[in-house]
C-alpha positions in Angstrom: -44.9 -77.9 94.7 -43.6 -81.5 95.3 -46.4 -82.9 93.2 -45.5 -80.7 90.2 -41.8 -81.5 90.7 -42.5 -85.2 90.9 -44.7 -85.0 87.8 -41.9 -83.2 85.8 -39.3 -85.8 87.0 -41.5 -88.7 85.9 -42.1 -87.1 82.5 -38.4 -86.5 82.1 -37.5 -90.1 82.9 -40.2 -91.3 80.5 -38.9 -89.1 77.7 -35.3 -90.3 78.2 -36.1 -94.0 78.6 -39.3 -94.8 76.7 -38.8 -92.5 73.8 -35.1 -93.1 73.5 -34.1 -95.0 70.3 -31.1 -96.6 72.2 -33.5 -98.0 74.8 -35.4 -100.0 72.1 -32.1 -101.0 70.4 -30.9 -102.6 73.6 -34.3 -104.3 74.2 -34.4 -105.7 70.7 -30.8 -107.0 71.0 -31.6 -108.7 74.2 -34.9 -110.2 73.1 -33.9 -111.0 69.5 -37.3 -109.5 68.4 -38.3 -106.3 66.5 -40.2 -104.4 69.2 -41.2 -101.4 67.1 -43.3 -103.3 64.5 -46.3 -103.8 66.6 -48.7 -101.0 65.7 -50.8 -103.2 63.5 -51.4 -105.7 66.3 -52.5 -103.3 69.0 -56.1 -104.0 70.2 -58.0 -101.4 72.3 -60.6 -102.8 74.6 -62.7 -100.7 77.0 -64.0 -102.6 80.0 -66.1 -101.7 83.0 -63.8 -101.6 86.1 -66.7 -102.6 88.3 -67.3 -105.8 86.3 -66.8 -109.1 88.1 -65.4 -110.9 85.1 -64.2 -109.6 81.7 -65.5 -111.4 78.6 -62.0 -111.5 77.2 -59.9 -114.6 76.4 -57.4 -115.9 78.8 -53.6 -116.0 78.1 -54.1 -113.6 75.1 -52.5 -110.2 75.9 -48.9 -109.2 76.2 -49.6 -105.9 77.9 -52.7 -104.5 79.6 -52.8 -100.8 80.4 -55.3 -99.5 82.8 -55.2 -95.8 83.4 -57.0 -94.1 86.4 -59.0 -97.2 87.1 -58.0 -98.7 90.4 -60.0 -96.2 92.4 -63.2 -97.4 90.7 -62.6 -101.1 91.3 -64.6 -102.5 94.1 -62.4 -105.6 94.6 -58.8 -104.9 93.7 -57.7 -108.5 94.3 -60.3 -109.9 91.9 -59.4 -107.2 89.4 -55.7 -108.2 89.6 -56.6 -111.9 89.1 -58.7 -111.1 86.0 -55.9 -109.0 84.5 -53.4 -111.8 85.3 -55.7 -114.4 83.7 -55.8 -112.4 80.4 -52.0 -111.9 80.2 -49.8 -114.3 78.3 -48.2 -116.6 80.8 
């Protein structure tokens, strides 16, 4: 039961924060940038989590999302370093 309760709680927080217009208004005011005009610049890349190196450019991505991957990674430290390499510094 705790698992389902935790899942509901996380979904509730995400709905209130991530999908709340006021949340983005505040972030846009702080950053001075329009954050909701990014859909045309989203790039989807599929990579093999067991790969040693990713053939992707360094210092290129603002956000990297990896869902249900870490359990497939053989060397988590190396994976984290590769992700860090690709993120804009």
